[in-house]
C-alpha positions as CSV (number, residue, x, y, z in Angstrom):
1,X,-13.6,40.9,82.2
2,X,-10.5,40.0,85.0
3,X,-11.7,37.7,87.8
4,X,-9.9,38.2,91.0
5,X,-9.2,34.7,92.9
6,X,-7.8,34.1,96.1
7,X,-6.0,30.7,97.2
8,X,-6.8,28.1,98.6
9,X,-9.0,27.2,96.0
10,X,-12.1,25.4,96.2
11,X,-13.7,23.1,93.5
12,X,-16.4,25.5,93.1
13,X,-14.1,28.4,92.2
14,X,-11.8,26.3,89.9
15,X,-14.7,24.9,88.2
16,X,-16.2,28.4,87.4
17,X,-13.2,29.5,85.6
18,X,-13.0,28.9,81.8
19,X,-10.4,29.2,79.3
20,X,-9.5,32.6,78.1
21,X,-10.4,34.1,81.4
22,X,-8.2,36.7,82.7
23,X,-7.1,36.1,86.4
24,X,-5.4,38.1,89.2
25,X,-4.7,35.4,91.6
26,X,-3.7,36.7,95.4
27,X,-2.4,34.1,98.2
28,X,-0.2,31.3,98.8
29,X,1.4,29.7,96.2
30,X,4.0,26.9,95.9
31,X,6.8,26.3,93.4
32,X,7.8,22.7,92.0
33,X,9.6,21.7,88.9
34,X,10.7,18.2,87.6
35,X,12.7,16.9,90.4
36,X,10.5,18.4,93.0
37,X,7.7,16.8,91.7
38,X,9.2,13.4,91.4
39,X,9.7,13.8,95.2
40,X,6.2,14.8,95.8
41,X,4.9,12.1,93.7
42,X,7.1,9.2,95.7
43,X,6.3,10.7,99.1
44,X,2.5,10.0,98.0
45,X,3.1,6.8,96.8
46,X,5.0,6.0,100.1
47,X,1.9,7.6,102.3
48,X,4.1,10.0,103.6
49,X,3.2,13.8,104.4
50,X,3.6,16.7,102.3
51,X,5.7,19.8,102.8
52,X,2.7,21.8,102.2
53,X,-1.1,21.0,102.2
54,X,-2.1,20.1,98.8
55,X,-5.8,20.3,99.3
56,X,-6.7,23.6,97.5
57,X,-3.2,24.6,96.5
58,X,-1.6,26.2,93.6
59,X,1.8,24.9,92.0
60,X,3.7,27.2,90.1
61,X,6.3,25.7,87.7
62,X,8.9,27.8,88.2
63,X,12.7,27.8,89.5
64,X,13.5,31.5,89.9
65,X,16.6,33.2,89.8
66,X,18.5,34.5,92.7
67,X,17.1,37.5,94.6
68,X,19.1,40.7,94.3
69,X,19.6,42.4,97.6
70,X,16.5,44.2,98.6
71,X,14.5,41.9,96.5
72,X,12.1,39.3,97.5
73,X,12.8,36.9,94.5
74,X,14.4,37.0,91.3
75,X,13.0,36.5,88.0
76,X,10.2,34.3,88.0
77,X,8.9,33.1,84.7
78,X,6.9,29.9,84.1
79,X,8.9,26.6,82.8
80,X,7.1,24.2,80.2
81,X,4.5,22.2,82.1
82,X,4.5,19.1,80.0
83,X,7.7,18.1,82.3
84,X,5.6,17.6,85.2
85,X,2.5,15.9,83.4
86,X,3.5,12.3,84.3
87,X,3.1,13.3,88.0
88,X,0.3,15.7,87.7
89,X,-2.7,13.4,88.0
90,X,-2.0,12.1,91.2
91,X,-1.3,15.2,92.7
92,X,-4.9,16.4,91.4
93,X,-6.4,13.4,92.9
94,X,-4.9,14.2,96.5
95,X,-6.4,17.7,96.1
96,X,-4.2,19.8,94.0
97,X,-6.6,22.6,92.3
98,X,-4.4,24.6,90.4
99,X,-1.3,24.9,88.2
100,X,0.4,27.9,86.8
101,X,3.1,27.0,83.8
102,X,3.3,27.4,79.9
103,X,2.5,25.1,77.0
104,X,0.2,22.4,76.6
105,X,-0.6,19.6,78.7
106,X,-1.1,15.8,77.9
107,X,-4.6,14.2,77.6
108,X,-4.2,12.5,80.8
109,X,-3.6,15.8,83.0
110,X,-6.6,17.4,80.9
111,X,-8.7,14.3,81.9
112,X,-7.8,14.6,85.5
113,X,-8.4,18.3,85.6
114,X,-11.8,17.6,84.3
115,X,-12.4,15.0,86.9
116,X,-11.2,16.3,89.8
117,X,-12.5,20.1,89.3
118,X,-9.0,21.9,88.9
119,X,-7.7,24.6,86.7
120,X,-4.6,25.1,84.7
121,X,-3.3,28.6,84.6
122,X,-0.6,29.9,81.8
123,X,1.7,32.5,82.7
124,X,3.6,34.8,80.2
125,X,6.7,33.2,79.3
126,X,9.8,35.7,79.0
127,X,8.2,38.1,81.6
128,X,9.7,36.7,84.8
129,X,10.9,40.1,86.0
130,X,7.5,41.5,85.9
131,X,5.9,38.4,87.3
132,X,8.3,38.7,90.1
133,X,7.0,42.1,91.2
134,X,3.6,40.4,92.2
135,X,5.6,38.4,94.6
136,X,5.5,39.8,98.0
137,X,7.2,37.1,99.8
138,X,9.3,34.0,99.3
139,X,10.6,31.5,101.5
140,X,12.2,27.6,100.9
141,X,10.1,25.0,102.8
142,X,11.5,21.8,101.5
143,X,14.2,20.0,99.1
144,X,16.7,22.9,99.6
145,X,19.5,20.8,98.0
146,X,17.7,21.3,94.7
147,X,19.1,24.9,94.6
148,X,16.8,27.2,92.5
149,X,14.4,24.1,92.1
150,X,13.8,24.0,96.0
151,X,10.3,23.9,96.9
152,X,9.2,27.5,97.9
153,X,6.2,29.0,99.7
154,X,5.3,32.2,97.8
155,X,2.6,34.9,98.8
156,X,1.3,36.6,95.6
157,X,-0.9,39.8,95.2
158,X,-2.8,40.2,91.8
159,X,-0.4,37.6,90.0
160,X,-1.5,37.9,86.1
161,X,-2.6,34.6,84.7
162,X,-4.6,33.3,81.6
163,X,-6.8,29.9,82.3
164,X,-5.5,27.5,79.6
165,X,-7.2,24.6,80.9
166,X,-10.6,24.1,82.4
167,X,-12.7,21.7,84.3
168,X,-14.8,21.2,81.1
169,X,-11.8,19.9,79.5
170,X,-11.4,22.7,77.3
171,X,-7.8,23.6,76.0
172,X,-6.8,27.3,75.4
173,X,-3.6,26.0,73.3
174,X,-5.8,24.1,70.7
175,X,-9.2,26.2,70.6
176,X,-7.4,29.5,70.9
177,X,-5.6,29.0,67.3
178,X,-8.3,27.5,65.6
179,X,-10.8,30.3,66.7
180,X,-8.0,32.7,65.3
181,X,-7.8,30.9,62.0
182,X,-11.5,30.9,61.7
183,X,-11.9,34.5,62.3
184,X,-9.1,35.3,60.0
185,X,-9.3,33.0,57.2
186,X,-7.6,34.4,54.0
187,X,-8.7,33.6,50.6
188,X,-5.3,33.3,49.0
189,X,-7.1,33.7,45.6
190,X,-8.3,37.1,46.5
191,X,-4.2,38.2,46.7
192,X,-3.7,37.0,43.0
193,X,-1.7,33.9,44.5
194,X,0.7,36.1,46.3
195,X,0.4,34.2,49.5
196,X,1.3,31.1,48.3
């Protein structure tokens, strides 16, 4: 079953999602990568306002390629999420409810997702051109000097995602392979040792 989810996320909707759920996300999503996260983190440490409301926000870890003429945005594939891990718990504490990226998160991030009732979505890597088709508007709202890593506000419609980390503390990147191995266990002895 595919779940339709809208931003901004509230804690109830974030907590209702489970690893493996397929989601079509619609609404406003913000982009930020390493350098942008560092700036957001430092602004919070200084008690400054952020360029967008963090409460209920979803951040997409992406640095899109330049848009071709007539396009809203260029290819918009996810970047590896662990590069944002050192900044993420503080953002979650201040109201961030969703993140979109690829790859595993560290234990501190997983604990913060559980504590603050958030969700980590995985987008399919290598499908940036297809994902860009689900983005209906894009504008730079801060950090323009960072080029492709500038902070953008995106409007997305039915953006396809999979829940990779949920508010129960579960991790699809760990449980998924374990479940697959359990379901597809092969006894090498039945193949005359050919699998060794």
